[in-house]
C-alpha positions, -999 to +999 in steps of 0.1 A: +129-464+481+153-459+453+164-423+463+166-429+501+186-461+493+206-434+474+213-410+498+218-436+527+253-448+505+261-411+499+258-399+535+290-378+534+283-362+501+244-356+506+258-338+542+282-320+521+257-306+492+232-289+516+261-274+539+275-259+508+241-243+499+233-231+528+265-214+534+257-199+500+223-190+509+234-174+544+260-157+524+237-145+498+202-133+518+214-096+523+216-094+486+184-112+479+162-091+503+179-062+485+172-073+451+138-077+457+114-047+442+085-028+459+066-017+430+031-028+423+023-032+387-014-033+383-035-039+353-060-007+343-068+028+338-056+041+372-023+021+374-014+037+337-030+072+347-008+071+379+022+055+362+019+088+336+016+115+365+048+098+380+068+100+345+053+139+335+056+151+371+083+128+394+056+126+421+027+113+435+007+079+420-011+054+441+023+040+455+035+073+469+001+086+484+007+122+497+024+129+531-001+154+552+014+183+570-004+203+598-002+236+616-023+250+644-020+282+660-016+290+695-053+292+714-066+321+712-048+335+683-068+352+656-065+337+623-062+357+593-042+363+561-008+365+584-012+331+602-022+316+563+013+330+549+032+317+578+015+281+578+025+282+538+061+296+550+059+264+573+049+239+547+072+247+522+104+246+542+089+208+551+084+202+515+120+213+501+130+183+531+124+165+503+135+175+468+112+171+439+080+167+459+051+188+449+029+210+475-004+216+480-019+238+505-041+272+508-010+295+499-006+275+470-037+270+456-061+296+470-083+269+486-096+279+513-111+248+523-071+234+533-080+256+566-104+242+595-135+259+610-120+293+627-092+288+606-070+285+635-058+251+622-046+241+584-030+211+565-009+206+532-009+179+512+032+166+500+033+146+469+068+133+471+088+114+441+096+073+442+126+060+452+152+048+430+140+021+403+106+033+408+105+018+443+092+033+474+109+058+487+123+064+524+095+075+548+098+117+548+081+117+580+113+124+598+127+151+579+097+168+574+087+167+612+120+179+620+121+210+594+088+217+608+096+215+647+122+241+640+109+270+618+071+265+639+065+302+655+068+296+694+034+284+704+024+266+672+019+233+669+028+213+638+021+171+629+031+150+600+007+118+591-005+105+556-019+070+543+018+057+543+030+071+577-002+054+589+001+020+570+037+018+588+027+018+616+043+049+634+057+083+622+088+065+611+093+035+636+104+001+623+085-030+631+101-066+637+120-077+610+115-107+594+145-123+607+132-113+645+095-130+635+115-162+621+135-163+656+106-158+675+086-183+655+113-210+661+115-205+695+079-215+695+086-243+677+111-250+698+093-253+730+062-276+711+086-298+697+106-305+730+071-312+742+064-336+712+096-356+712+107-350+749+145-357+739+168-334+718+156-349+685+133-320+690+162-297+672+163-318+644+129-302+624+147-267+631+179-278+616+157-290+582+145-253+587+181-237+591+189-251+556+160-252+536+154-211+541+182-200+533+184-223+506+151-208+491+166-176+492+195-184+470+172-197+444+150-168+448+183-144+444+189-162+412+155-156+401+156-117+408+181-118+382+159-126+354+124-113+365+108-087+393+099-101+424+078-086+453+095-084+489+062-099+499+080-130+493+106-127+522+076-134+543+064-163+527+098-178+527+102-171+565+072-184+575+060-207+548+099-220+549+097-226+586+061-238+589+067-267+561+102-277+571+088-286+606+057-302+596+078-327+572+104-332+598+076-343+623+057-366+601+094-386+594+108-383+624+077-396+642+074-425+615+111-433+622+107-435+658+075-458+657+094-482+633+124-483+656+102-492+686+085-518+664+119-533+667+136-523+631+173-515+627+181-478+624+186-480+592+155-498+582+139-477+602+148-448+581+140-464+550+104-475+560+097-441+574+108-429+537+086-453+521+054-442+538+056-409+558+083-396+527+056-404+501+033-385+518+060-358+524+061-354+484+024-353+478+020-327+499+051-306+492+035-306+455+000-295+466+015-268+484+039-257+456+010-261+430-017-235+454+015-208+453+023-213+415-012-207+406-003-170+414+011-170+381-026-175+361-035-141+375-032-111+352-011-090+378+029-087+369+039-087+406+022-115+416+034-135+391+063-129+407+055-134+441+039-171+428+073-177+408+093-175+439+069-191+463+071-221+445+109-229+454+097-227+488+082-262+492+103-280+463+134-271+487+117-281+517+109-315+502+141-320+490+157-313+525+133-337+538+139-368+514+176-364+513+195-347+543+170-355+568+171-394+565+204-393+564+209-373+595+187-401+607+206-430+601+237-412+610+230-390+640+193-399+651+196-425+680+224-404+694+205-370+695+171-393+703+177-389+741+166-392+768+135-407+752+110-396+781+085-403+752+084-439+732+063-444+701+054-479+702+015-473+711-006-447+695-013-417+717-043-427+740-060-396+742-067-393+706-075-428+702-101-425+730-112-391+712-114-413+674-132-434+688-158-406+706-167-393+673-171-427+655-194-437+682-215-403+677-200-398+639-234-382+628-238-354+657-199-350+654-206-342+617-235-318+623-218-299+653-185-296+632-206-282+602-225-257+626-192-242+637-177-242+600-210-227+587-210-199+617-178-188+612-180-190+574-211-163+569-195-135+581-175-139+551-201-133+527-202-090+538-164-089+534-154-057+518-119-050+501-101-019+500-075+003+524-083+000+559-103+030+577-074+054+582-088+051+624-076+019+626-040+023+616-014+036+641-033+040+671-016+063+691+010+077+668+017+112+666+002+106+629-027+095+641-030+121+667-028+149+638-055+131+620-078+131+646-072+171+655-082+178+617-111+154+620-119+179+654-120+209+631-144+201+601-116+182+579-126+153+570-107+118+567-109+113+530-080+139+526-059+111+532-067+093+493-074+118+469-080+113+434-060+122+410-073+131+377-049+141+347-061+163+319-053+180+288-037+214+294-061+243+299-086+217+312-078+211+348-098+244+364-131+230+344-126+198+353-115+209+394-150+228+392-171+201+379-155+180+404-165+205+435-203+196+422-202+161+426-221+148+461-193+136+484-163+157+474-145+177+501-127+200+475-108+197+441-080+220+428-056+221+403-016+218+405+000+246+395+032+236+375+047+260+348+049+249+321+025+225+325+045+190+316+033+174+283+006+194+275-011+179+306-028+199+337-034+178+369-065+175+394-063+168+429-099+160+444-106+151+485-132+131+489-148+132+523-150+096+531-121+075+526-121+044+499-125+017+518-156+027+531-193+023+519-195+061+513-161+065+499-168+037+469-199+054+463-181+085+458-155+072+440-178+053+413-196+091+409-164+108+400-154+082+376-189+086+360-193+120+359-154+124+347-150+096+323-152+103+285-158+141+294-137+166+272-103+168+282-099+142+307-070+113+301-075+095+331-088+090+369-060+078+393-049+072+427-055+048+458-091+045+453-092+037+419-063+015+416-076-006+445-106-010+426-085-018+391-067-044+416-099-059+430-115-066+397-083-078+378-073-104+406-105-113+421-125-114+388-098-142+380-098-158+415-125-184+406-109-196+375-073-198+395-092-220+424-110-239+402-074-249+386-058-257+419-087-275+430-088-299+395-051-305+400-051-310+433-078-334+432-057-355+406-028-360+426-047-364+458-070-390+436-035-406+428-019-404+466-054-417+482-063-442+456-100-428+459-120-401+444-139-397+475-113-389+501-097-365+472-129-346+466-133-345+504-098-333+510-104-304+486-140-294+501-124-293+534-095-271+525-120-247+506-142-247+543-109-239+560-102-211+540-133-198+544-132-203+581-102-182+582-115-153+560-146-153+582-129-147+614-104-121+598-136-103+588-153-111+622-120-093+641-111-066+617-137-053+593-164-056+624-138-053+651-151-082+673-116-087+692-092-059+672-092-036+697-092-056+725-064-076+711-044-045+692-061-014+709-077-007+670-107-003+665-128-022+633-112-012+600-140-012+575-124-032+552-100-058+544-068-050+527-071-060+490-040-083+488-045-099+521-069-125+512-050-138+484-021-141+506-039-157+534-051-181+501-016-189+492-004-196+528-035-214+540-043-239+508-010-254+508-003-256+546-038-269+557-034-296+528-001-308+543-025-318+576-051-335+550-024-357+534-011-369+565-038-382+581-051-392+554-020-411+540-019-430+573-062-439+572-051-451+539-027-473+551-042-489+579-074-494+560-052-512+533-037-533+561-073-541+579-097-535+557-121-519+583-124-482+581-136-476+616-102-489+629-083-472+602-098-440+614-087-449+650-056-459+645-049-429+616-061-402+642-045-418+672-010-416+655-013-384+638-036-363+660-008-349+684+012-344+655-013-322+632-021-304+661+015-300+672+021-289+640-008-261+640+000-248+673+041-243+660+026-224+629+002-204+652+027-194+675+048-183+639+020-163+630+017-145+664+052-133+657+039-120+626+013-101+642+037-081+662+045-062+633+031-025+632+013-027+595-028-035+601-030-053+571+002-080+584-020-085+615-049-088+596-028-114+575-014-132+608-053-134+624-066-156+593-034-176+589-033-181+630-071-189+632-075-207+601-044-230+607-058-239+641-093-240+636-084-259+604-067-287+625-088-286+658-124-287+641-117-297+604-090-321+607-096-336+639-136-334+640-152-333+606-126-354+590-129-388+613-170-379+616-176-381+575-153-405+568-169-426+600-204-418+580-194-424+547-180-458+554-170-482+525-177-456+499-145-439+512-125-463+488-144-459+459-122-453+426-137-465+395-114-489+371-115-459+342-101-433+367-081-459+381-066-463+346-060-427+339-039-425+372-022-453+369-031-470+399-045-499+408-086-496+412-103-495+445-137-510+446-157-502+483-155-538+500-181-547+525-168-539+559-155-570+584-177-579+611-152-579+633-118-566+623-086-578+637-063-547+633-029-550+639-010-515+636+007-506+601+043-501+622+042-534+636+043-546+598+080-550+599+089-529+565+055-528+556+047-501+528+017-487+511-003-519+494-012-508+458+005-479+459 
């Protein structure tokens, strides 16, 4: 309240300050995004091996999977040494299009397995150098494809594929930009806000996002000057920034309209709204910030950078919501809140009726909600982490067609993810011969570099199955078991081993991170709600929301129940290793927003009436439309995100969209009121020792009044949270 009083006394200063920050943010967004890193430093032996290979051979490594070149002679042409030589000339010309590349084909290795059945089709692997500073290089598919098209003899068919090309969605195309995704999400948000407010004040939450997002980019730009920040952060800023800015604005503006409808003058309505809704925004933003900052606890450098940068998103948005927003409401709020086709005098009748229906059948509603959640969580237990199957990447693209053609000629798809083995000089040949004897290996060959750099040798092992499949994982384990500790073997690297190391490092520490976040969140919410029961329930429900999101992602993508119908992509067989982690960073905080919004209002109503049932009815009646509208806005933002060509980003968008929508509809609108109704007066239990630690008044589960007379909190002019 003191802060609100200060900003209302200095309106021009507040507006000017945020205007300067927003302009500076917009002016530096391009610099901020260009300063983001594309490197993924992962603890483990595989990353060390890959880094050594890149240092010595100046190409390869798990961040730069090889480009797969294909060549097919005209139908009816007999294969022989001449066609092998011609294919070798074609592949060599393509490799020269990217200086510093390393070529492996039948001509350079003498391995006949680079040709398919009958010899009419052949392939080559081109290991390309990294970009400047170790970043991802520009996609080489375009220049290589043009060279091959120009150099191919008449009638020959040439193609370019590879894991990077498939993951990008096409063999050189671009998807929607972060700005485009944000604009699409903003357009969907405007439509929902126009329905919610039915006045021009629907533009105000978008204005808050337009200030908060560039301000966050400005802070991240400063952070990039002192530490490496991964490019994934730009998606977090754009979509989380849009989502929480709208969420917080929705809550404050709705409460301001309620207060005005109850008869308060404009500035008093603003102050009262900040004393209730503004307080909820601060607690909600704090929990979101903690969930994102918790990434710092993981032993992975690039995730720590993401955690530090993402920490700024909710903090900046909260700062905008509790300073700029009250100033604008106090100055131009009544002017833009027209034509006011919808007023906030009464709670929503449909949501009030829904709350009463749930409470009337609270046990059945609780059981039904738990069954839905359990059914959607069960698929989570079959979650497999790894690279998605190449068949599920870029359907219909030329890159996919090239691999499919090779597969029809007996060449397995595992060639897109070779296993790299670094050896001492003179041992590469023996290691390659040993690798060929391992079950599940298609081929193994040595890299011809004379003299061998650093006194080393390099062996490339081509598995039959991709590492993200069960068969591929078994092959990888067999290779590591067979070669570990063998004379002359320095290390084993490549996409599969690096994914395994990432999974071990990140998800091995995941329970610790989850426990840390849950404990801190529990303490914050216990203080906010003055109840250990409500705080514990909020944390448990958030974990349930996360489980539902993961379960839906496994159903749709890993098992393929919907991916083909919606995106024409078959089952991926596994989930990209970093997707569940990013989904957690998004969902834990954002779904907590809804919990805080609803429970803050229920706590306020209970303090006023002493009736749990009436508090639930009014709380849901006042926040139900707000929460579902906010969830719909975020769902539309994540729907826009799914337009990107990368399958991994589509997975993330599916988890986020389904998680947010099901959280709002099933968990917050059904399970939450049902469980509060079942627990009754025990919802408000906070023993004196815990209250002393939290520095709040104790809360005993008093008996419920027999006939609770009820006066809505908004009608109590100027009332604030009793006991808060």
